[in-house]
Phi, psi and omega in degrees: 000128174290136176219172181234137176232125188253138184233141180229140172202191187248156187285336177282003177225041183299320182296321179302306184299316177300313176304314181305305180311301187295324178296318182292322179291325181286315178287330180277331182073020176297148175261103185297129176266310174204161178225133177229150178231157180213131176246126180244112177302144178242154176233136170310139179283352177250151187292335173274116185263143175266161173278123178203191184077203182260145179069021176071030182280158185282344182261160180296154176287147180287153171277152179230124182250121176257123178250115176255122170268126187217173166234137186284000000 
C-alpha cells in the first residue's frame, strides 16, 4: 500500500532535517518510491528584519517540506 510521510524544517537547519528523514527511513524499513521537496521563502512580520537563515541573510529562514512517497 502506498503512503506519504511529510517532514517540515527550516533552511538554517537542513542537517537536522536530513538526520530526521534518514532516521525515519532506517527505522521504518519503508521502500521509497520517491522523495520531493519544496522550499517556501518567508518574510519577517515586522519591518525591521533580524539577521537569520543561512549565510547571515537579513531574511527569515525558509520553510522546507520533504514529502516521502513509500510502500510499507
